[in-house]
TORKOL-4160 file (C-alpha; in steps of 0.2 Angstrom, whole numbers, padded with zeros to 4 digits, m for minus):
252
<pt num="1" X="0315" Y="0054" Z="0096"/>
<pt num="2" X="0306" Y="0039" Z="0104"/>
<pt num="3" X="0301" Y="0024" Z="0095"/>
<pt num="4" X="0290" Y="0015" Z="0106"/>
<pt num="5" X="0278" Y="0001" Z="0101"/>
<pt num="6" X="0262" Y="0006" Z="0092"/>
<pt num="7" X="0247" Y="0010" Z="0103"/>
<pt num="8" X="0229" Y="0013" Z="0101"/>
<pt num="9" X="0230" Y="0032" Z="0103"/>
<pt num="10" X="0227" Y="0044" Z="0089"/>
<pt num="11" X="0240" Y="0050" Z="0077"/>
<pt num="12" X="0245" Y="0068" Z="0077"/>
<pt num="13" X="0256" Y="0075" Z="0063"/>
<pt num="14" X="0263" Y="0093" Z="0065"/>
<pt num="15" X="0271" Y="0103" Z="0052"/>
<pt num="16" X="0285" Y="0113" Z="0060"/>
<pt num="17" X="0287" Y="0131" Z="0054"/>
<pt num="18" X="0272" Y="0142" Z="0058"/>
<pt num="19" X="0263" Y="0127" Z="0065"/>
<pt num="20" X="0273" Y="0119" Z="0080"/>
<pt num="21" X="0283" Y="0134" Z="0081"/>
<pt num="22" X="0278" Y="0152" Z="0077"/>
<pt num="23" X="0291" Y="0156" Z="0064"/>
<pt num="24" X="0299" Y="0150" Z="0049"/>
<pt num="25" X="0315" Y="0142" Z="0055"/>
<pt num="26" X="0324" Y="0144" Z="0038"/>
<pt num="27" X="0322" Y="0163" Z="0036"/>
<pt num="28" X="0323" Y="0166" Z="0055"/>
<pt num="29" X="0340" Y="0159" Z="0057"/>
<pt num="30" X="0347" Y="0168" Z="0042"/>
<pt num="31" X="0340" Y="0184" Z="0049"/>
<pt num="32" X="0348" Y="0180" Z="0066"/>
<pt num="33" X="0365" Y="0174" Z="0060"/>
<pt num="34" X="0369" Y="0183" Z="0044"/>
<pt num="35" X="0357" Y="0198" Z="0043"/>
<pt num="36" X="0368" Y="0207" Z="0031"/>
<pt num="37" X="0367" Y="0193" Z="0018"/>
<pt num="38" X="0347" Y="0192" Z="0018"/>
<pt num="39" X="0346" Y="0203" Z="0002"/>
<pt num="40" X="0359" Y="0192" Z="m0007"/>
<pt num="41" X="0350" Y="0176" Z="m0002"/>
<pt num="42" X="0333" Y="0183" Z="m0008"/>
<pt num="43" X="0339" Y="0185" Z="m0025"/>
<pt num="44" X="0342" Y="0166" Z="m0026"/>
<pt num="45" X="0323" Y="0163" Z="m0024"/>
<pt num="46" X="0319" Y="0163" Z="m0043"/>
<pt num="47" X="0335" Y="0154" Z="m0048"/>
<pt num="48" X="0336" Y="0139" Z="m0035"/>
<pt num="49" X="0325" Y="0127" Z="m0026"/>
<pt num="50" X="0322" Y="0133" Z="m0008"/>
<pt num="51" X="0331" Y="0118" Z="m0001"/>
<pt num="52" X="0346" Y="0121" Z="m0012"/>
<pt num="53" X="0345" Y="0140" Z="m0005"/>
<pt num="54" X="0346" Y="0134" Z="0013"/>
<pt num="55" X="0361" Y="0123" Z="0008"/>
<pt num="56" X="0369" Y="0138" Z="0001"/>
<pt num="57" X="0364" Y="0149" Z="0016"/>
<pt num="58" X="0372" Y="0137" Z="0028"/>
<pt num="59" X="0388" Y="0138" Z="0018"/>
<pt num="60" X="0388" Y="0157" Z="0021"/>
<pt num="61" X="0384" Y="0154" Z="0039"/>
<pt num="62" X="0399" Y="0143" Z="0040"/>
<pt num="63" X="0411" Y="0155" Z="0031"/>
<pt num="64" X="0405" Y="0169" Z="0042"/>
<pt num="65" X="0414" Y="0160" Z="0056"/>
<pt num="66" X="0398" Y="0154" Z="0065"/>
<pt num="67" X="0400" Y="0138" Z="0074"/>
<pt num="68" X="0388" Y="0123" Z="0075"/>
<pt num="69" X="0386" Y="0127" Z="0093"/>
<pt num="70" X="0381" Y="0145" Z="0090"/>
<pt num="71" X="0368" Y="0140" Z="0077"/>
<pt num="72" X="0360" Y="0127" Z="0089"/>
<pt num="73" X="0360" Y="0139" Z="0104"/>
<pt num="74" X="0352" Y="0153" Z="0093"/>
<pt num="75" X="0337" Y="0142" Z="0091"/>
<pt num="76" X="0334" Y="0144" Z="0109"/>
<pt num="77" X="0325" Y="0161" Z="0106"/>
<pt num="78" X="0314" Y="0156" Z="0091"/>
<pt num="79" X="0295" Y="0160" Z="0095"/>
<pt num="80" X="0286" Y="0145" Z="0101"/>
<pt num="81" X="0268" Y="0145" Z="0107"/>
<pt num="82" X="0268" Y="0138" Z="0125"/>
<pt num="83" X="0250" Y="0132" Z="0124"/>
<pt num="84" X="0255" Y="0121" Z="0109"/>
<pt num="85" X="0270" Y="0114" Z="0118"/>
<pt num="86" X="0260" Y="0110" Z="0134"/>
<pt num="87" X="0247" Y="0101" Z="0123"/>
<pt num="88" X="0261" Y="0091" Z="0115"/>
<pt num="89" X="0266" Y="0085" Z="0132"/>
<pt num="90" X="0248" Y="0081" Z="0137"/>
<pt num="91" X="0245" Y="0071" Z="0121"/>
<pt num="92" X="0260" Y="0061" Z="0123"/>
<pt num="93" X="0255" Y="0057" Z="0141"/>
<pt num="94" X="0238" Y="0051" Z="0135"/>
<pt num="95" X="0246" Y="0038" Z="0123"/>
<pt num="96" X="0244" Y="0048" Z="0107"/>
<pt num="97" X="0257" Y="0046" Z="0093"/>
<pt num="98" X="0265" Y="0061" Z="0088"/>
<pt num="99" X="0275" Y="0065" Z="0072"/>
<pt num="100" X="0283" Y="0080" Z="0064"/>
<pt num="101" X="0282" Y="0082" Z="0045"/>
<pt num="102" X="0292" Y="0096" Z="0039"/>
<pt num="103" X="0300" Y="0105" Z="0024"/>
<pt num="104" X="0313" Y="0112" Z="0036"/>
<pt num="105" X="0328" Y="0101" Z="0040"/>
<pt num="106" X="0331" Y="0088" Z="0053"/>
<pt num="107" X="0345" Y="0098" Z="0062"/>
<pt num="108" X="0335" Y="0114" Z="0064"/>
<pt num="109" X="0321" Y="0104" Z="0071"/>
<pt num="110" X="0332" Y="0095" Z="0083"/>
<pt num="111" X="0340" Y="0111" Z="0089"/>
<pt num="112" X="0324" Y="0119" Z="0093"/>
<pt num="113" X="0316" Y="0104" Z="0102"/>
<pt num="114" X="0333" Y="0102" Z="0112"/>
<pt num="115" X="0330" Y="0117" Z="0121"/>
<pt num="116" X="0314" Y="0110" Z="0130"/>
<pt num="117" X="0318" Y="0095" Z="0141"/>
<pt num="118" X="0308" Y="0080" Z="0136"/>
<pt num="119" X="0301" Y="0088" Z="0121"/>
<pt num="120" X="0310" Y="0077" Z="0108"/>
<pt num="121" X="0304" Y="0061" Z="0117"/>
<pt num="122" X="0286" Y="0066" Z="0113"/>
<pt num="123" X="0288" Y="0062" Z="0095"/>
<pt num="124" X="0289" Y="0045" Z="0087"/>
<pt num="125" X="0299" Y="0051" Z="0072"/>
<pt num="126" X="0303" Y="0067" Z="0063"/>
<pt num="127" X="0301" Y="0067" Z="0044"/>
<pt num="128" X="0311" Y="0081" Z="0036"/>
<pt num="129" X="0325" Y="0086" Z="0024"/>
<pt num="130" X="0341" Y="0078" Z="0031"/>
<pt num="131" X="0353" Y="0091" Z="0039"/>
<pt num="132" X="0371" Y="0084" Z="0042"/>
<pt num="133" X="0385" Y="0093" Z="0050"/>
<pt num="134" X="0402" Y="0089" Z="0042"/>
<pt num="135" X="0418" Y="0088" Z="0052"/>
<pt num="136" X="0421" Y="0106" Z="0050"/>
<pt num="137" X="0404" Y="0111" Z="0058"/>
<pt num="138" X="0396" Y="0116" Z="0041"/>
<pt num="139" X="0378" Y="0111" Z="0040"/>
<pt num="140" X="0373" Y="0102" Z="0023"/>
<pt num="141" X="0355" Y="0102" Z="0018"/>
<pt num="142" X="0349" Y="0088" Z="0007"/>
<pt num="143" X="0332" Y="0083" Z="m0001"/>
<pt num="144" X="0321" Y="0071" Z="0008"/>
<pt num="145" X="0317" Y="0062" Z="m0008"/>
<pt num="146" X="0333" Y="0059" Z="m0018"/>
<pt num="147" X="0323" Y="0052" Z="m0032"/>
<pt num="148" X="0308" Y="0059" Z="m0042"/>
<pt num="149" X="0292" Y="0056" Z="m0032"/>
<pt num="150" X="0279" Y="0060" Z="m0045"/>
<pt num="151" X="0267" Y="0070" Z="m0035"/>
<pt num="152" X="0261" Y="0086" Z="m0045"/>
<pt num="153" X="0255" Y="0094" Z="m0029"/>
<pt num="154" X="0272" Y="0094" Z="m0019"/>
<pt num="155" X="0289" Y="0102" Z="m0022"/>
<pt num="156" X="0302" Y="0090" Z="m0029"/>
<pt num="157" X="0311" Y="0088" Z="m0012"/>
<pt num="158" X="0297" Y="0081" Z="m0002"/>
<pt num="159" X="0279" Y="0074" Z="m0005"/>
<pt num="160" X="0271" Y="0075" Z="0012"/>
<pt num="161" X="0257" Y="0064" Z="0006"/>
<pt num="162" X="0268" Y="0049" Z="0002"/>
<pt num="163" X="0276" Y="0051" Z="0019"/>
<pt num="164" X="0258" Y="0052" Z="0028"/>
<pt num="165" X="0254" Y="0036" Z="0019"/>
<pt num="166" X="0270" Y="0028" Z="0026"/>
<pt num="167" X="0265" Y="0034" Z="0044"/>
<pt num="168" X="0248" Y="0026" Z="0042"/>
<pt num="169" X="0256" Y="0010" Z="0036"/>
<pt num="170" X="0268" Y="0010" Z="0050"/>
<pt num="171" X="0253" Y="0013" Z="0062"/>
<pt num="172" X="0243" Y="0000" Z="0055"/>
<pt num="173" X="0229" Y="0012" Z="0050"/>
<pt num="174" X="0218" Y="0010" Z="0035"/>
<pt num="175" X="0216" Y="0026" Z="0025"/>
<pt num="176" X="0201" Y="0020" Z="0016"/>
<pt num="177" X="0192" Y="0016" Z="0032"/>
<pt num="178" X="0176" Y="0027" Z="0034"/>
<pt num="179" X="0170" Y="0034" Z="0051"/>
<pt num="180" X="0156" Y="0021" Z="0052"/>
<pt num="181" X="0168" Y="0006" Z="0049"/>
<pt num="182" X="0178" Y="0006" Z="0065"/>
<pt num="183" X="0187" Y="m0010" Z="0068"/>
<pt num="184" X="0182" Y="m0018" Z="0085"/>
<pt num="185" X="0173" Y="m0003" Z="0091"/>
<pt num="186" X="0188" Y="0008" Z="0090"/>
<pt num="187" X="0194" Y="0020" Z="0076"/>
<pt num="188" X="0210" Y="0029" Z="0077"/>
<pt num="189" X="0210" Y="0045" Z="0068"/>
<pt num="190" X="0223" Y="0057" Z="0061"/>
<pt num="191" X="0225" Y="0075" Z="0066"/>
<pt num="192" X="0236" Y="0086" Z="0055"/>
<pt num="193" X="0242" Y="0103" Z="0060"/>
<pt num="194" X="0249" Y="0114" Z="0046"/>
<pt num="195" X="0249" Y="0130" Z="0037"/>
<pt num="196" X="0258" Y="0129" Z="0020"/>
<pt num="197" X="0253" Y="0125" Z="0002"/>
<pt num="198" X="0264" Y="0109" Z="0003"/>
<pt num="199" X="0252" Y="0103" Z="0017"/>
<pt num="200" X="0238" Y="0101" Z="0005"/>
<pt num="201" X="0243" Y="0084" Z="m0002"/>
<pt num="202" X="0243" Y="0075" Z="0015"/>
<pt num="203" X="0227" Y="0084" Z="0020"/>
<pt num="204" X="0218" Y="0078" Z="0005"/>
<pt num="205" X="0222" Y="0059" Z="0009"/>
<pt num="206" X="0214" Y="0060" Z="0026"/>
<pt num="207" X="0197" Y="0052" Z="0030"/>
<pt num="208" X="0180" Y="0059" Z="0035"/>
<pt num="209" X="0184" Y="0055" Z="0054"/>
<pt num="210" X="0201" Y="0064" Z="0053"/>
<pt num="211" X="0205" Y="0083" Z="0057"/>
<pt num="212" X="0214" Y="0096" Z="0049"/>
<pt num="213" X="0220" Y="0111" Z="0059"/>
<pt num="214" X="0224" Y="0124" Z="0047"/>
<pt num="215" X="0231" Y="0141" Z="0052"/>
<pt num="216" X="0221" Y="0156" Z="0047"/>
<pt num="217" X="0228" Y="0167" Z="0034"/>
<pt num="218" X="0240" Y="0155" Z="0027"/>
<pt num="219" X="0242" Y="0145" Z="0012"/>
<pt num="220" X="0234" Y="0129" Z="0017"/>
<pt num="221" X="0218" Y="0138" Z="0022"/>
<pt num="222" X="0216" Y="0146" Z="0005"/>
<pt num="223" X="0220" Y="0130" Z="m0005"/>
<pt num="224" X="0208" Y="0120" Z="0006"/>
<pt num="225" X="0195" Y="0133" Z="0001"/>
<pt num="226" X="0197" Y="0127" Z="m0017"/>
<pt num="227" X="0201" Y="0109" Z="m0014"/>
<pt num="228" X="0187" Y="0102" Z="m0002"/>
<pt num="229" X="0195" Y="0088" Z="0009"/>
<pt num="230" X="0185" Y="0073" Z="0017"/>
<pt num="231" X="0192" Y="0077" Z="0034"/>
<pt num="232" X="0185" Y="0090" Z="0046"/>
<pt num="233" X="0193" Y="0107" Z="0045"/>
<pt num="234" X="0196" Y="0118" Z="0060"/>
<pt num="235" X="0205" Y="0135" Z="0059"/>
<pt num="236" X="0216" Y="0142" Z="0072"/>
<pt num="237" X="0226" Y="0158" Z="0074"/>
<pt num="238" X="0236" Y="0157" Z="0090"/>
<pt num="239" X="0242" Y="0145" Z="0103"/>
<pt num="240" X="0226" Y="0145" Z="0113"/>
<pt num="241" X="0215" Y="0142" Z="0098"/>
<pt num="242" X="0226" Y="0127" Z="0092"/>
<pt num="243" X="0226" Y="0120" Z="0109"/>
<pt num="244" X="0207" Y="0120" Z="0110"/>
<pt num="245" X="0205" Y="0112" Z="0093"/>
<pt num="246" X="0218" Y="0099" Z="0098"/>
<pt num="247" X="0209" Y="0095" Z="0114"/>
<pt num="248" X="0193" Y="0092" Z="0103"/>
<pt num="249" X="0201" Y="0082" Z="0089"/>
<pt num="250" X="0211" Y="0070" Z="0100"/>
<pt num="251" X="0199" Y="0070" Z="0115"/>
<pt num="252" X="0209" Y="0077" Z="0129"/>
């Protein structure tokens, strides 16, 4: 990931699963690598937090004799909207600041991006649950927040709203600024692309000049209908419609 100096471009934050890519990377890799164990893993849903389930699933992957290299290579075929990928490169070229904020894990995200030359360099930083391979090649998945974060809207492992505030601070953006209060005639906006219920918290922190690109038919769209944000909401259902909204939101 590239960590160049802050610019004057807009800040674009992507969720990963069902947003940047067209799948749930956690469930997809289980189906691809240990399909015979998906039923057993599903039984854990009511017993464990999902991040802990993925930690357990990766133990099973390792004990099934699947190598780190095989896991990374398998991600080459995960569905990914070409229109969105193309737009990422265009936004980067125009000087916009791109981030990934995801409840997947860093190694899954790194594996997917690695199959597209130059794609990783389009993102300033990836915020996600840490994934760490040990010396034996087993992937360990940990919580992003090791200590309680106190947010009632978010799961215990990650509050995306807190991270969004950190991004804003790092970018020098005042989240209390209104659209008619631009400094020096220019106002940088946030554009947030998401689908899940855990994307609600950051979306509710956005300003009236910002944009939310919510995927149609997914939890975020439903939650926004009950929790009106200040930001402008645009809905998308495929790569082309997401690309069209992104072009409008960032000014491509």
